[in-house]
C-alpha positions as CSV (number, residue, x, y, z in Angstrom):
1,M,13.0,-8.0,4.3
2,T,16.9,-7.2,3.6
3,K,19.1,-10.3,3.6
4,T,22.2,-11.1,3.2
5,S,22.4,-14.0,0.9
6,W,25.4,-14.6,-0.7
7,V,28.8,-13.5,-1.1
8,E,30.4,-13.7,-4.5
9,I,34.2,-13.2,-5.4
10,C,36.3,-12.8,-8.2
11,V,39.1,-15.5,-8.5
12,S,42.0,-15.4,-10.8
13,D,41.6,-19.6,-11.2
14,L,38.5,-20.8,-10.9
15,E,39.4,-24.5,-10.3
16,Q,42.1,-23.7,-8.0
17,S,39.6,-21.8,-5.8
18,I,37.2,-24.7,-6.2
19,T,39.8,-27.2,-4.5
20,W,40.5,-24.7,-2.3
21,F,37.1,-24.7,-0.3
22,E,36.5,-28.2,-0.8
23,H,39.5,-29.3,0.9
24,V,40.2,-26.1,3.3
25,L,36.6,-24.7,4.6
26,G,34.6,-28.4,3.3
27,F,32.4,-26.4,0.8
28,R,30.8,-28.1,-2.3
29,V,29.6,-27.1,-5.7
30,V,26.0,-27.0,-6.3
31,A,25.7,-25.0,-9.6
32,R,28.0,-24.2,-12.6
33,D,28.0,-22.5,-15.7
34,A,30.4,-23.4,-17.9
35,D,34.1,-22.0,-16.9
36,E,32.7,-18.6,-15.3
37,Y,31.1,-19.3,-12.2
38,V,30.5,-21.7,-9.6
39,E,28.3,-21.6,-6.4
40,L,29.5,-23.6,-3.2
41,S,27.5,-24.1,-0.5
42,R,28.4,-25.2,3.0
43,G,25.3,-26.1,5.4
44,E,23.5,-22.5,5.3
45,T,26.3,-20.4,3.4
46,S,26.6,-20.1,-0.1
47,I,29.9,-18.4,-1.8
48,Q,29.9,-17.7,-5.6
49,L,32.6,-17.8,-7.6
50,A,33.4,-16.0,-10.7
51,T,36.6,-15.7,-12.8
52,E,38.2,-12.6,-13.5
53,S,37.4,-13.0,-17.2
54,A,34.0,-13.8,-17.4
55,P,32.0,-10.9,-18.9
56,Y,30.0,-9.8,-16.1
57,W,33.4,-8.2,-14.1
58,A,34.7,-6.8,-17.1
59,P,33.6,-3.4,-15.8
60,E,35.8,-4.0,-12.7
61,R,38.4,-5.7,-14.3
62,E,41.4,-2.9,-14.4
63,R,40.4,-2.2,-10.6
64,L,41.4,-5.4,-9.4
65,L,44.2,-6.0,-7.7
66,P,46.8,-8.7,-8.7
67,P,46.3,-12.4,-7.1
68,G,47.5,-12.6,-3.8
69,Q,46.5,-8.9,-2.8
70,R,42.8,-9.0,-3.1
71,G,40.0,-8.3,-0.5
72,S,42.2,-5.9,1.5
73,G,40.8,-4.3,4.8
74,V,37.2,-6.5,4.0
75,E,36.8,-10.4,6.0
76,I,34.3,-13.4,5.0
77,V,33.1,-14.7,8.4
78,L,31.9,-18.0,8.2
79,L,29.6,-19.2,11.4
80,V,30.2,-23.1,11.7
81,E,28.9,-25.6,14.5
82,N,32.3,-27.5,14.8
83,I,35.8,-25.2,14.7
84,D,38.1,-27.2,16.1
85,T,37.2,-29.7,13.0
86,V,37.2,-27.0,9.9
87,Y,41.0,-25.8,11.8
88,H,41.7,-29.5,11.4
89,Q,41.0,-29.7,8.0
90,A,42.4,-26.0,7.0
91,Q,45.6,-27.5,8.5
92,Q,45.7,-30.6,7.1
93,A,45.2,-29.1,3.5
94,R,48.3,-26.9,4.0
95,A,46.2,-23.6,3.9
96,D,47.8,-19.9,4.6
97,I,46.5,-19.6,8.2
98,A,46.8,-16.2,8.9
99,R,46.0,-16.1,12.6
100,E,45.7,-19.6,14.3
101,L,42.4,-21.0,16.4
102,A,41.8,-19.1,19.5
103,D,39.2,-18.0,21.7
104,Y,38.3,-14.2,22.0
105,P,36.6,-12.2,24.6
106,W,33.3,-11.7,22.3
107,H,32.4,-15.3,22.8
108,M,33.9,-16.6,19.6
109,R,36.4,-19.3,19.1
110,Q,37.7,-18.6,15.5
111,F,40.9,-18.5,12.8
112,W,41.7,-16.6,9.7
113,V,42.9,-18.1,6.7
114,R,43.9,-16.4,3.6
115,H,42.3,-17.5,0.4
116,P,45.3,-17.4,-2.7
117,D,43.8,-14.3,-4.2
118,G,43.9,-12.9,-0.7
119,Y,40.6,-12.6,0.5
120,L,40.5,-13.1,4.3
121,I,38.2,-15.7,5.7
122,R,37.2,-15.9,9.4
123,P,35.7,-19.3,10.5
124,A,34.0,-19.0,13.9
125,Q,31.9,-20.5,16.4
126,K,30.0,-19.1,19.3
127,I,31.5,-20.0,22.7
128,L,28.6,-21.4,25.0
129,S,29.2,-22.1,28.8
130,V,26.5,-24.5,28.5
131,N,24.9,-27.1,26.3
132,P,21.6,-26.4,25.6
133,A,20.7,-29.9,24.6
134,T,21.3,-30.6,28.5
135,Y,19.0,-28.2,29.9
136,R,16.4,-29.1,26.8
137,R,16.8,-33.1,27.5
138,Q,15.7,-31.9,31.3
139,V,12.8,-29.9,30.5
140,T,11.5,-32.5,28.0
141,E,11.8,-35.0,31.0
142,A,10.1,-33.3,33.7
143,F,6.8,-33.2,31.3
144,Q,7.0,-36.7,30.4
145,R,7.3,-38.1,33.3
146,D,4.4,-38.3,35.8
147,T,5.2,-35.7,38.2
148,P,2.7,-33.8,40.3
149,R,4.0,-30.5,39.9
150,I,6.3,-29.6,36.9
151,T,7.1,-26.2,37.5
152,Q,9.0,-27.3,41.0
153,E,11.3,-29.8,38.6
154,L,11.9,-26.6,36.2
155,L,12.9,-24.3,38.6
156,A,16.5,-26.1,39.3
157,V,16.7,-25.1,35.5
158,K,15.7,-21.8,36.3
159,K,18.3,-21.7,39.4
160,T,21.4,-22.6,37.2
161,A,20.8,-19.8,34.9
162,D,20.0,-17.0,38.0
163,S,23.5,-18.4,38.9
164,L,25.3,-18.2,36.2
165,A,23.3,-14.4,35.6
166,Q,24.8,-13.5,39.2
167,Q,28.4,-14.7,37.9
168,G,28.4,-12.3,35.0
169,D,27.6,-15.1,32.6
170,F,24.7,-13.5,30.8
171,L,25.3,-15.6,27.4
172,G,25.1,-18.7,29.4
173,A,22.2,-17.4,31.3
174,A,19.9,-16.2,28.3
175,T,20.8,-19.5,26.1
176,I,19.5,-21.2,29.4
177,Y,16.3,-19.0,29.8
178,E,15.6,-19.0,26.4
179,T,15.5,-23.4,26.3
180,L,13.2,-23.1,29.4
181,V,10.5,-21.0,28.1
182,T,10.7,-22.5,24.9
183,E,10.4,-25.9,25.8
184,I,7.3,-24.5,28.4
185,F,6.0,-23.1,25.3
186,E,6.2,-25.8,22.7
187,Q,5.2,-28.9,25.8
188,S,2.7,-27.6,27.9
189,H,-1.2,-26.4,27.7
190,L,-0.8,-22.4,28.1
191,Y,-1.5,-21.8,24.6
192,D,-4.4,-23.4,22.5
193,D,-4.1,-25.8,19.8
194,E,-6.3,-24.7,17.7
195,E,-7.4,-28.0,16.7
196,E,-8.3,-29.0,20.0
197,R,-10.0,-25.5,20.7
198,Y,-12.5,-26.5,18.1
199,D,-13.1,-30.2,19.1
200,D,-13.5,-29.2,22.7
201,Y,-15.6,-26.4,21.8
202,Y,-19.0,-28.1,23.9
203,E,-16.6,-30.0,26.5
204,E,-15.6,-28.8,29.7
205,E,-12.1,-26.4,29.4
206,G,-8.9,-28.5,30.0
207,Y,-7.4,-28.6,33.7
208,Y,-3.9,-29.8,34.1
209,P,-2.8,-29.3,37.8
210,E,0.7,-30.2,36.9
211,E,1.4,-27.6,35.2
212,E,0.0,-25.1,37.6
213,G,2.6,-22.2,38.2
214,L,4.1,-22.2,34.7
215,D,2.8,-19.2,33.4
216,K,4.5,-17.4,36.8
217,L,7.7,-19.4,35.7
218,V,7.9,-18.1,32.2
219,G,7.2,-14.1,33.9
220,E,10.3,-14.8,36.3
221,C,12.4,-16.1,33.4
222,I,11.4,-12.7,31.2
223,E,12.0,-10.7,34.7
224,A,15.0,-12.1,34.6
225,L,16.1,-11.7,31.2
226,G,15.2,-8.0,31.4
227,N,17.5,-7.7,34.6
228,C,20.5,-9.4,32.0
229,L,20.0,-6.3,29.6
230,A,20.1,-3.9,32.8
231,D,23.1,-5.2,34.1
232,K,26.0,-2.9,32.7
233,R,28.4,-5.7,32.9
234,A,26.7,-7.7,30.2
235,D,28.7,-7.6,26.5
236,R,27.7,-6.8,23.2
237,V,26.9,-10.3,22.0
238,A,25.2,-11.6,25.4
239,R,23.2,-8.4,24.9
240,E,22.3,-9.7,21.4
241,K,21.2,-12.7,23.0
242,I,19.2,-11.4,25.5
243,I,17.4,-8.9,23.0
244,E,16.7,-11.8,20.2
245,V,15.1,-14.3,23.1
246,L,12.7,-11.3,24.7
247,F,11.5,-10.7,21.0
248,E,11.0,-14.2,20.6
249,I,9.0,-14.5,23.5
250,Y,7.0,-11.6,22.3
251,Q,6.3,-12.5,18.6
252,H,5.5,-16.4,20.3
253,D,2.9,-14.6,22.7
254,L,1.4,-12.3,20.4
255,H,0.8,-14.7,17.4
256,T,-0.4,-17.9,19.6
257,Y,-3.8,-17.9,21.1
258,S,-4.5,-18.6,24.7
259,S,-7.3,-18.5,26.9
260,L,-5.3,-17.8,29.8
261,G,-4.4,-14.0,28.8
262,L,-0.9,-14.3,29.3
263,D,0.5,-11.0,28.3
264,F,4.1,-12.1,28.1
265,Y,4.7,-9.8,25.0
266,S,3.5,-7.2,26.8
267,S,5.9,-7.7,29.4
268,A,8.8,-8.9,27.0
269,S,8.1,-5.4,25.1
270,D,8.6,-3.4,28.1
271,K,12.0,-4.8,28.9
272,L,12.9,-4.0,25.5
273,V,11.7,-0.6,25.3
274,R,13.0,-0.2,28.9
275,Y,16.7,-1.4,29.0
276,T,18.1,-1.2,25.2
277,T,20.1,1.7,23.7
278,P,19.4,3.8,20.9
279,L,21.2,1.7,18.3
280,E,19.7,-1.7,19.6
281,R,15.8,0.1,19.8
282,R,16.2,0.9,16.2
283,T,17.1,-2.9,15.6
284,I,14.2,-4.1,16.9
285,A,12.1,-1.4,15.3
286,E,13.7,-2.6,12.2
287,W,12.3,-6.4,12.9
288,I,8.8,-4.8,13.5
289,R,8.7,-3.1,10.0
290,D,10.2,-5.8,8.5
291,V,7.2,-8.4,9.8
292,L,4.2,-5.3,9.3
293,T,5.5,-4.8,5.4
294,D,5.8,-8.9,4.7
295,E,3.4,-9.6,2.3
296,E,3.5,-13.3,2.4
297,E,1.8,-12.7,6.5
298,E,-1.8,-11.3,7.0
299,I,-1.5,-9.7,10.2
300,P,-4.8,-9.0,12.1
301,A,-5.9,-5.8,13.1
302,S,-5.1,-6.9,17.0
303,R,-1.8,-7.6,16.2
304,R,-1.2,-4.8,14.2
305,Q,-2.1,-2.5,16.5
306,A,0.3,-4.3,18.8
307,Y,3.5,-4.2,17.2
308,G,2.3,-0.3,16.5
309,K,2.4,0.0,19.8
310,F,5.8,-1.6,20.5
311,L,7.3,1.0,17.4
312,L,5.9,3.8,18.5
313,D,7.3,3.1,22.3
314,L,10.8,2.1,20.5
315,E,10.9,5.5,18.5
316,K,9.2,8.0,21.1
317,D,12.3,9.9,21.3
318,T,13.0,10.3,17.5
319,L,9.9,10.7,15.7
320,D,9.2,13.6,14.4
321,D,5.1,14.2,14.4
322,E,4.3,13.5,10.8
323,A,6.4,9.9,11.0
324,Y,4.8,9.2,14.5
325,L,0.9,10.0,12.8
326,R,2.0,7.6,9.9
327,I,2.6,5.0,11.9
328,C,-0.4,5.5,13.7
329,R,-2.5,5.2,10.2
330,E,-0.3,2.5,9.4
331,T,-0.9,-0.1,12.3
332,G,-4.7,1.3,13.1
333,R,-3.8,2.8,16.2
334,T,-6.0,5.5,16.0
335,S,-6.4,6.7,19.9
336,D,-2.6,7.6,19.6
337,L,-3.7,9.1,16.6
338,V,-6.3,11.5,17.7
339,D,-4.5,12.4,20.4
340,R,-1.2,13.3,18.8
341,L,-3.0,15.8,16.6
342,L,-5.4,17.2,19.3
343,T,-2.1,17.7,20.8
344,L,-1.0,19.6,17.6
345,G,-4.1,21.6,17.2
346,R,-5.4,20.1,14.3
347,I,-8.8,19.8,15.5
348,D,-10.6,19.3,12.3
349,E,-8.4,16.2,10.7
350,A,-9.0,14.7,14.7
351,A,-12.7,15.1,14.0
352,R,-12.2,13.2,10.7
353,E,-10.7,10.6,12.1
354,T,-12.8,10.1,14.9
355,Q,-16.0,10.1,12.8
356,R,-14.5,7.0,10.9
357,V,-14.4,4.6,13.6
358,D,-17.3,2.5,14.9
359,D,-19.7,2.8,18.2
360,L,-17.6,1.0,20.5
361,A,-14.5,2.9,20.2
362,F,-15.9,6.4,19.4
363,L,-16.8,7.3,22.4
364,G,-13.1,6.4,24.2
365,L,-11.8,9.0,21.0
366,V,-14.6,11.6,21.9
367,D,-13.1,11.6,25.7
368,L,-9.4,12.3,24.0
369,F,-11.3,16.0,23.1
370,I,-12.6,16.2,26.3
371,Q,-8.9,15.8,27.8
372,H,-7.8,18.2,25.5
373,G,-10.4,21.1,26.2
374,Q,-12.2,20.4,23.2
375,D,-15.8,19.6,24.7
376,A,-17.9,21.9,21.9
377,V,-16.3,19.5,19.2
378,A,-17.2,16.4,21.7
379,E,-20.6,17.4,22.1
380,R,-21.0,18.0,18.1
381,M,-19.8,14.7,17.2
382,V,-21.7,12.9,19.2
383,R,-25.1,14.7,18.6
384,A,-24.3,13.9,14.8
385,R,-23.4,10.5,15.6
386,I,-26.8,10.3,17.6
387,K,-28.7,11.7,14.6
388,E,-27.6,8.7,12.5
389,K,-28.0,6.6,14.9
390,P,-29.6,6.8,18.3
391,A,-28.1,4.3,20.3
392,L,-28.1,4.3,24.2
393,H,-24.4,4.5,24.7
394,L,-24.4,7.9,23.2
395,L,-27.5,9.0,24.7
396,E,-25.9,8.4,28.3
397,W,-22.9,9.6,27.8
398,L,-24.5,12.7,26.3
399,Q,-27.1,13.0,29.3
400,K,-24.0,12.4,31.9
401,Y,-21.7,15.3,30.0
402,Y,-24.7,17.6,30.4
403,R,-25.5,16.8,33.9
404,D,-21.5,17.5,34.9
405,R,-22.0,20.8,33.0
406,G,-25.2,22.0,34.9
407,N,-26.9,22.1,32.0
408,H,-30.4,20.4,33.6
409,V,-32.4,21.6,30.7
410,A,-30.5,19.8,27.5
411,E,-29.8,17.3,30.2
412,L,-33.8,16.7,30.6
413,E,-34.0,16.6,26.8
414,I,-31.6,13.8,26.4
415,A,-33.4,11.9,29.3
416,E,-36.8,12.0,27.9
417,T,-35.0,10.6,24.5
418,L,-33.6,7.9,26.5
419,F,-37.0,6.7,27.7
420,R,-38.8,7.1,25.3
421,T,-36.1,4.7,23.2
422,Q,-35.6,2.7,26.6
423,P,-39.0,2.7,28.8
424,H,-38.1,1.9,32.4
425,L,-39.1,3.0,35.9
426,R,-35.3,4.2,36.7
427,R,-35.9,6.6,33.7
428,Y,-39.3,7.8,34.6
429,Q,-38.2,8.7,38.2
430,E,-35.2,10.1,36.5
431,L,-37.4,12.5,34.3
432,R,-39.3,13.1,37.7
433,D,-36.8,14.7,39.3
434,L,-35.6,16.5,36.7
435,A,-38.4,17.6,35.2
436,G,-39.4,19.1,39.0
437,Q,-36.3,20.8,39.5
438,L,-37.4,23.0,36.7
439,G,-40.9,23.0,37.3
440,R,-41.9,21.5,33.8
441,W,-43.3,17.8,35.3
442,E,-46.9,18.2,35.2
443,P,-47.2,18.8,31.8
444,L,-44.1,16.1,30.6
445,R,-45.9,13.8,33.0
446,S,-49.3,14.0,30.6
447,E,-46.8,13.4,27.7
448,L,-45.2,10.5,29.2
449,L,-48.5,8.6,30.4
450,A,-50.1,9.2,26.8
451,F,-46.9,7.5,25.6
452,L,-47.0,4.4,27.7
453,E,-50.8,4.2,26.5
454,Q,-50.3,4.5,23.0
455,T,-47.1,1.9,22.8
456,S,-49.4,-0.4,25.3
457,N,-46.6,-0.5,27.6
458,T,-49.2,-1.9,30.3
459,T,-46.3,-3.2,32.4
460,L,-44.6,0.0,33.4
461,F,-47.9,2.2,33.1
462,I,-49.2,-0.3,36.7
463,Q,-45.3,0.3,38.1
464,V,-45.7,3.8,37.5
465,A,-49.0,4.0,39.3
466,L,-47.9,1.9,41.9
467,D,-44.8,4.5,42.1
468,E,-47.0,7.4,42.4
469,G,-49.3,5.9,45.2
470,E,-52.3,4.8,42.8
471,I,-53.2,1.7,43.6
472,D,-56.5,1.8,42.4
473,K,-55.3,2.8,39.0
474,A,-52.6,0.0,39.2
475,L,-55.7,-2.7,39.9
476,Q,-57.5,-1.6,37.0
477,L,-55.1,-1.7,34.4
478,L,-54.6,-4.8,36.0
479,K,-57.9,-6.2,35.7
480,G,-57.7,-5.0,31.9
481,I,-55.4,-6.9,30.7
482,A,-56.5,-10.0,32.8
483,K,-57.9,-13.0,31.0
484,K,-58.7,-17.1,31.9
485,D,-58.4,-20.2,30.2
486,I,-60.7,-22.9,30.4
487,Y,-58.7,-24.4,33.7
488,G,-59.2,-20.8,35.5
489,Y,-55.6,-19.9,35.3
490,T,-55.4,-16.0,34.7
491,Y,-52.9,-14.5,31.9
492,T,-52.9,-11.5,29.4
493,D,-52.0,-11.4,25.5
494,G,-48.2,-11.6,24.4
495,Y,-47.8,-12.4,28.1
496,G,-47.3,-16.0,30.2
497,Y,-48.6,-17.2,33.4
498,Y,-45.1,-16.3,35.0
499,W,-45.3,-12.9,34.2
500,Y,-48.8,-12.1,35.4
501,S,-47.9,-13.6,38.7
502,N,-45.1,-11.0,39.2
503,I,-46.9,-7.8,37.9
504,A,-50.0,-8.9,40.7
505,L,-48.2,-9.8,43.1
506,E,-46.6,-6.1,42.9
507,V,-50.0,-4.9,43.0
508,A,-51.1,-7.1,45.3
509,R,-48.0,-6.0,47.7
510,A,-48.8,-2.4,47.0
511,A,-52.1,-2.7,48.0
């Protein structure tokens, strides 16, 4: 992740500069190296000063302008929380104020002050028409009071934001939406606390009727933020805020477990893809790449796939094929990968990628081959997978494949394999119909009955006899497996009383 951590400037008089930053802008010294280097800090901002005589600056010394002329064309912007206090401090220190304190259309209140060496520094504070603390307190109170319907009370907060949006104050509206959604996330039970989830594993799921409708309210806030982003009146600063809020919602919902299946992340990403400019989408894409390449955080496969989809959606108009495929591979988007490979005609490569997946995802990828007209490749891959592992869902897919194409001979082959894998009356009936159409039923019937006898599947044997109207045979089979205990109850080896009663009842009804 790329970050600007500090600014370093070369000064002609180190002590004078230290005094200037302390008295004019309220910085304090946090580190010093003799008379050549010093680091000053104010809040989260750090500025480093180095003397022009320091060896570090020797290669640049001949390019340095005289004191009072340095930094031409460059501004150092310092975001502060109370610009009026900083401005008053600069006035008290009799600093060289280049431009007076004023409000600017880009939601900034700021002034310019010149360092003795000529560096232009601009302290600035974002101007908000609303105070987030006011609405944060209002939301908190709604949760803390014994309120029968929290959502009803919070609607007033949302309506305030809606009103600001209608008036064109999109920055103020976004700030309130952010406060409302963030506090709901923090204070409600929309998301499951991990410790509570395990503690209550065997207990009844918690129900909080007073929170009913909160998920809908959050969804409406996301929609409202999307509408603000789509409004052409929103300026750059407001758009940046809206984008940040939507991305925060996306990440929170994606990273936090909820048994409610909220899917806020999908809605938020949709707005960010649909209503942003190409430059804004590129910025969001960089945020996602920073997350994906963060070595300190382990990202689960499902979350990585979600980020991958978001990234592909953001950059779909600018990615070339190889970049698209690389993102698919890096984020586990195998379906998108195979689909693009098939579109490009790289069939063998698509097949290799498909063969790597587990059985759960396999058939979904195989269907992509069908959609791209690669039926023969799809059939070959499924047959190869069945040879390794004759799973029922693979056999059923292949049977349907042959049925849809009118290949009854191949369908019969797979239907028989299915029956032998999972003997069932329905499969027997299906085989009878198929083989009957092909004139092959009688020899196949003998083989199937021999199979049932060999595997001692008497239950199905009896059901087949009943299905074919051979009542006497069913009775004979039933008697052959019946035994009596010392109390006179009939049972069979390997089966309980209830099983025997059920099959006996079937035979009795048929008789």
